[in-house]
C-alpha positions, 0 to 999 in steps of 0.5 A: 151611213145611208140615213146620215148620207140621205139628209144631205143637200144635193149634190152632197150625197154622190160626193159623200158616197164616192168619198166613202168608197174612196176612203175604204179603199185606201185605208189600211187594214183595221182602219175606221169602220165608219166614216163620216163627212162634214163641211164645217170650219176648221177650229184651228182656222181661227189661228190664221192671223198675222201671227201664223207662219208656214215653214219650209225646213231645209238641210242647209248642206244640200240647200245653200242660202241662194238656192233657197231665196230663189225658190222664195221669190217664186212663191205667193204666200207672204207668210212663207219662211224657209229655215236652213238647218246645219246637221248638228240641228243648229240654224244656217239661214233664214229667209222670209217672214220674220221669227217669232211667229208661230208655224201653222204647217211646214214642209221637210223635204230632203232638198228643193227638188222639182216636186217641191218646186212644182207643187209647194204652191198647190200644197199650200192652197190644199192645206188653206181649204181642208182640214188634214194633218198631213198632205202626201204628194207622189212624183208622177211616174215615179212608182213608189210603193204605196204607203202601207199606213199613214205612218210612212208620212214620217218616213222617207221617201214619203216625208220629203213629199209632205206638208204637215199641220204644225198643230199635229207634228213638230219638227226637230232639226237635230236629225231632221226628224218629223215627230207626231204630237197627237195620237191620231191624224189624217193624212191625204195621199195624192198620187196616180198610182194608186189613186188618191185617198185618205188614211186615218192613223193611230199610231203605233196600234190599229185604230179603236173599235168604232174610230170615225174619220171626220174631214173639214173644209174651211174657208180658203180666204182666211189663209191671206195671199199677196198679189203676184205680179208678172215679172216679165210684162206678160198678161196672166191668162187663167185656164181651166179644163176638167183635167189635163188628158190626151185629145183633141181640146187639150192638143190645140189649147197646148199648141195655142198656149205655147204659140202665145207664150211671149204675150201670155202667162198661163195659169192652169187649173183643173176642176174635176179629178183626172181620168187615167184612162183618157190620158195624161198631158200635165208634164206637157203643160208644165212646160208652159210655166210653173203655174199649174194647179191640180185643184180637181185632184186636190180639192173637195169641190166645196173648197173650189170656189174660194180657192179659185177666187184666191188664185184670181186675186193672187195672180190678176189674170186679164181673163179667165178661158175655160177651154173644156166643159165642166158643170162646175164652171157654169155653177162658178161663173157667176159668182166669179163675175160678181166678185171680179166684174173686170175679169173677161170670162170665156167659155168654149162649146163643141156642139150645138145639139147636146152637152153644155150648150144646154147651160146656156140660160138667161142668167149665164149671159151676165156671166160669160163675155164670149163663147168660143164656137168650134164651128158656125152651127154652134154660133148660129144655135147660140144666136137662134135658140138661146138668145146669145148675140153672134158677136159674142160667139166667135168661131175659131177652128181648132189646129193641126200640128206644127210643121216641125212636129211631122217627120221630115217629109223625105222620110215619109215613104220609108217611115210608112213602110216601117210602121205598117210592118212594125204593126203587122198591117197588110201591105197591099190594103187600104189602112183606116185609122181611127184616133178616138176615145172609147166613148158613145160620142165616137160610136166605137162599137159600129167599127167592128160591125163595119169591119165585118161588112166589108171583109171582102175589100182589101182594106184593115181599120186600125183604131187608136185609143182608149176609154170607158167602153174599150172592154165592150169594143175589144170583146166586139173586135175579138168576135168580128175577127173570128169571123175574118174582120179586118180590124184591130185596136191599140191603146192611146199612143203618142206617135199619131203623125207616123200612124197617120202616115202609115195609113190611107185615110182617117176615119170618125163615125162620131154621133157628135163632134165640133171639129175633131183635130185628128181630121185636120191632122189627116188633111195636113199629111195628105190623107183623105178623111171618111166621117159622119156629117157631124159639127164642122167635119162635113163642111171641112170635107165638103170645102176641101173635097177631100173625103167621103161624108156619110149623113146619119151616124149609125148608117152602116150601109152608107158607111160601107159604101164609103169604105168601098170607094176608099178601097177603089183607087179611081175614087181614093186618088182624087181625094188624096190630092184634094187633102194634099191641096188643103194641107197648108190650111191647118197650121197652128199660127193662124189658129193661135191668132184667132184665139188671141183676138177672142181672148182680147175681145177682138174679132178674130180674122 
């Protein structure tokens, strides 16, 4: 296994090792002891000519023809055929592709549930790109029991969430059964809980010794698509993110797209596997429309370029906006621009010193039309250090929350008291709220040390958030609390407005930032802010006078001195009043309009 991996071109060795670990975790007891991954054409791909069909089998008694027709109208695969069957196995209706063509793969759900309606398109994309026999898709949040083996794909509740390759299975209308025609098949299981993985099935017995699991990736372009125009006159906007997490970037993206839904229909795509520890906002983004494709969870990266091209060809977006960084975007952008030269491609940068700004080499200038800069420092660095014209770097600050997302102002005092009581926060202390990922960027390990340095003051540091460093942070907090430090961490929460109202000030001690949403939310609520002078954080605090700025990240004495001023009413109150005066500047509407101008190639106001 190791010698075989070593022969792969970079970056495939890392991918192969990752896949090998996933398969071994997911495989049932006794499954394949040897696992291979190969990038190869799928032999069945040659059959994807004009005579293949994708079939959706439905119980006619549960799904009338009218409902099936409405579902068909939302799909983009011209070869899709829907067959309704009576309980005795006789046909009730046929819609879509004509009879007489062979099925390439089929679905047999019990009904057209939200799962089928929302994810059938992505299932088709996955089947078009990877050589798997079955795809199992779990409802998010359904907490279905994990399949014990690949054979579970043939049984409810999993069968109704599966797509089957016709080369390996047949559908029997009488009894509504799916029957294997091969002794071995490969199942790809997609779910949040447990993690996605593959099962190698050898029913009814365990696989023979030495069985190998081989997965092929074939050109997605061989699965033909039709252009799917917008019915309501809106322009299509392709939006990519690594994954739909909970964070400031996703907050501004969601609020902006929601505000602009009358003008744009978003096509949402993820490019990397979802990271559960960063939270999950996929359900929120699905409210914006039916076109959300979790390609990062579903596809091998080798299949991503052609599937993305397929989506662009199908939906004909006027622009592609990469809302958050992933290295795959910078690999894909030149290829996509060469294939679709009229497509306007926009990236977004959040820091001028580290991160994805390092990808801004001269060859990228021809692929990306504009880079939305989170603050003016980024635009200046692109101009002076990377040869990127200022007119192609519009500066767009993020947004806070919509006014209607805050509790009624008259309820703020009572809500503040109730939330502090609920969390056991001291009534007579100034509470500093830190809402951040537990990641090196945010320097969360500085916070227990800070709490120790100010334990003599009437202050309390409340941290909200999770991430890769949370175990280390919790250990440091526990040690600090034993010495009397006033500090506590809570995991990710959705009641951030109420927590801000319960606090007296916001706080971030980050190494780097663009312009954190959390800062804007605190100012919207009239809460001053303590932060390091990174990104535009210090610029906003200087402009508004609504907080305390620590020049260097990691400067513990300076942080402690600032906290001392927070605890002193004489220095706290003027900054609180300044925050109240600035509150109205950070609403969603003005921010969304600036994004729309950037999408369209106009200069944002």
